[in-house]
C-alpha positions in Angstrom: 39.4 12.3 -12.0 41.8 13.3 -9.2 41.1 16.4 -7.1 44.6 17.6 -7.8 44.2 17.5 -11.5 41.0 19.6 -11.3 42.8 22.2 -9.1 45.8 22.4 -11.3 43.7 22.5 -14.4 41.7 25.5 -13.0 45.0 27.1 -11.9 46.2 26.7 -15.5 43.0 28.3 -16.9 43.2 31.2 -14.5 46.9 31.7 -15.4 46.1 31.9 -19.1 43.4 34.5 -18.4 45.9 36.6 -16.3 48.7 36.2 -18.9 46.3 38.1 -21.2 47.6 41.2 -19.4 50.6 41.0 -21.7 50.3 43.3 -24.7 52.3 44.3 -27.8 52.3 47.8 -29.2 54.6 49.8 -31.4 57.1 50.3 -28.5 57.5 46.6 -27.7 56.3 44.1 -25.2 54.5 45.3 -22.1 53.0 43.7 -19.0 51.8 44.6 -15.6 51.8 42.8 -12.3 48.8 40.7 -13.3 50.7 39.3 -16.3 53.7 38.4 -14.0 51.4 36.7 -11.5 49.7 34.8 -14.4 53.2 33.6 -15.5 54.0 32.4 -12.0 50.7 30.6 -11.8 51.4 28.9 -15.1 54.7 27.6 -13.8 53.0 26.3 -10.7 50.2 24.6 -12.7 52.7 23.0 -15.1 54.8 21.6 -12.2 51.7 20.4 -10.4 50.3 18.6 -13.4 53.7 16.9 -14.1 54.9 16.3 -10.6 54.6 12.5 -10.7 56.7 12.3 -13.9 59.2 14.7 -12.4 59.5 12.6 -9.2 60.0 9.4 -11.2 62.9 11.0 -13.1 61.4 11.1 -16.6 64.1 12.8 -18.7 61.7 14.3 -21.3 59.5 15.9 -18.7 62.5 17.3 -16.8 64.0 18.9 -20.0 60.6 20.3 -21.0 60.0 21.7 -17.5 63.4 23.3 -17.5 62.8 25.0 -20.8 59.3 26.2 -19.8 60.5 27.5 -16.5 63.5 29.2 -18.0 61.6 30.9 -20.7 58.9 32.2 -18.3 61.5 33.4 -15.9 63.1 35.3 -18.8 59.8 36.9 -19.5 59.4 38.0 -15.9 62.9 39.4 -15.8 62.4 41.4 -19.0 59.2 42.8 -17.6 60.8 43.8 -14.3 63.6 45.5 -16.3 61.1 47.3 -18.4 59.2 48.6 -15.4 62.4 49.9 -13.7 63.6 51.6 -16.9 60.2 53.2 -17.7 
């Protein structure tokens, strides 16, 4: 197993743990800085694990990566808006 796969796998696991900072309550969706950092780490881990496919130009991986990154960036933007309005 490659060293890079182990590193990105651990980064992925840590990001899932940090994303646990997101919570739902009666007022909506809330997060803190740890949840946002976890989301950014998740993006980095996903890009790292699929870097060779992205470099080779695999269309399916490119589309999936675009959707994952776009959705996670929307989550980050919504959390920043929530913090500024609160």
